[in-house]
N, C-alpha and C positions, 0 to 999 in steps of 0.2 A: 842297460840304459835306465835312467831314472827320470822321473817327471818332477818338474818344479811347480809348486803350487803358489799362485799369486794371492794377494790379500783378499780377493773375492772368493777364494777357494776353487778356482778353475785351474786345470792343468795347463802348463805352458811348456813350450819346447825348451830344452836346455841349451839350444843353440841360438845365438843372436845373429841375425842377418846384418850384413854390412849395408851401407847406403847404396853401394853399387849393385848388390844382389837385389835389394828392394826395388831399385830403379829398373833393373832388368825384368823382374816379374811384373811390375806395373806396366812397362812398355809392351810386354807380351800380351797381357790382358787387354790393353788398349787396342792392339792390333787385332786381336780376336773379336772384340766388340765392333771394331770398324768393319771387318769383313762381314760380320753378321748383318750389320746395318746396311752395307752395300748390297748384299744379297736380297734383303727385304725390299730395298728401294727398287732393285731391278725387277723383282717379282711384281711389285705394285705397279711399276711403269708398264710392264707387259700386260697386266690385267686391265689397266686403264686404256691402253692402245686397243685391245680387243673390244672393250666396251664402246669406245668411240667409233670403231669400225662398224660395229653392229648398229649403232645409232645413225651413222651418216652414210652408210653404204647405199649407193644409187639414189642419193638425195641431192637436190640442186643446192650448190653453195650460196646462191643468191637468194632464193625464196624458200628453200627447205622442202619443196614438193618433190614427188618421186620423179626420177629420170627414166626415160625410155630409151632403149638402145635401138638406133636406126642404122641403116646401111647407106653410106655415101661413097660412091666410087669404089665399091667393094671393101670399104673400111667401116668398121662398126664404131659409131660415135654415140655419145649420150646427149639426148635432147630433153629439155624441160618444156612441156607443152603448156605450162602455167605462165611462165614469164618469157618464154621463147629463147632461153639461153641454150647454147650449144657448148658441150664440154668434151674435151679430148683427154684421153689417157696418155701415159708416157709413150712417145714414139709415133702417135697417130698424126700429129701435125706434120712431122717429117714424111710420113707415108703419103699424106695428101699432097705435099709439096713435090714429091718425086713423080707423082702421076701428072703433074701440071708441067707446062712448058718451062724450060729453064729461065726464060725472061719474064715469067709471070709474076704478078704482084705477090702471090703467096710465097713463092720461092725467095723473093727479095726480102719479104717480111721475116721468114724463118732464118735467113742468114744473119739477122741481127742477134739472134739468141745462140748462135754457135760460137 
């Protein structure tokens, strides 16, 4: 095999790529870069979620003060003693509604969200 020297004195490949080959390699490179960017984005989003969780865990969404866990009808709910807000985790509203009479106001209220 021999090397071809261009006018700048640099060795060049003796083979000339066709347009289809060039397109193929460019597409492969673009796919690789896209996968790398997607991976970085996913890692960044995960790190941001963790940071937000640390900042907002057990904080009142209304006033930002610390929430205290209290027991109501054997269900643990979060209460803000600063603004008086009461916050329920996933499934806690349904648990409270189940303990109440079927014709109660809370049962009718939760049926709106089902």
